[in-house]
C-alpha positions, 0 to 999 in steps of 0.5 A: 204763771206767765212771767211775760204777762205785763198785767201780772208781772208786778203782782208777783211776789219775791217768792214767785220769782225765786220759784221760777226755774232758772237754767243751771248753765251760765250760758243757758241762763243768759240766753233765757234772759235774751229770749225773755227781753225779746218777747217783751219787746214784741209785746211792746210792739203790740201794745196800744194803751200807754199804761200797758206800754209803761208796764212793759217798758218797766219790765224791760228796764228791770230785766236789762238792768239785772242782766247787764249787772250779772254779766258785768259783775260775774260772767264777763270777768270769768270769761275774759281771761279764758276766751280767744278774743277778750276785746269782745268783752269790752265791746259788750260793756260799751254796748251795755252802756249804750243801752243803759242810757236809754234804759235810764231815760225810759225808766223816768219817761212818760209813754206819751212823750214825743220820742218814747216809742222811738226810744224803745225801738232803738233800744230793741235794735241795740239789744238785738245787735248785742245778743247776736254778737254774744250768741254768734256761732263759733266767734261769739262770746258764748261760743268762745266761752263754751270752748274754755275749761270754765265750769258753766254750771258753777258759773250759772249758779253764781249768776242765778244767785245774784239774779235772785238778789237783784229780783228781790231788790227790784220788787222792793220799794225804790227798786233797782238803782239807775243803771251805772255806766262802766265804759262810757262818759256822758258829756253835757251839751 
């Protein structure tokens, strides 16, 4: 089974998602999420048909909603107390919020809309920046977290359990809710 195939993504059952191997280590799980979303953005770049683009963007939005939720609910609070530079957690939340604005917009957009491809491109760039900061050698959030006394396997188990819950919710009618902003307030024009 290729979890990145847009043609088969929504044909998967909840059991298929539960059966997929998730890494046990918290950081390995989060990095695996990063690689999956990067692959989806690459797949979008190659897509030409609007129905294919819509399916891929739906996958991207679902993956990003779940990833940001598990990071903000579990990973960030656990590591914030332990890392050398906790301000990077606050930056991460704001980067998430910036991405969530585009995720929420794209979730209800039509692939034929004027700025659709541009929004996906900007979202991709924002995610690349965010991932680079989290995964930066020595000073990145993940590197700092590795140097703590946190049990990354136990933390990974919590992340995996929550991710499974959210994947199950995403597969039901109605899916996941709109991505909630944590640190930004949108101002109406």
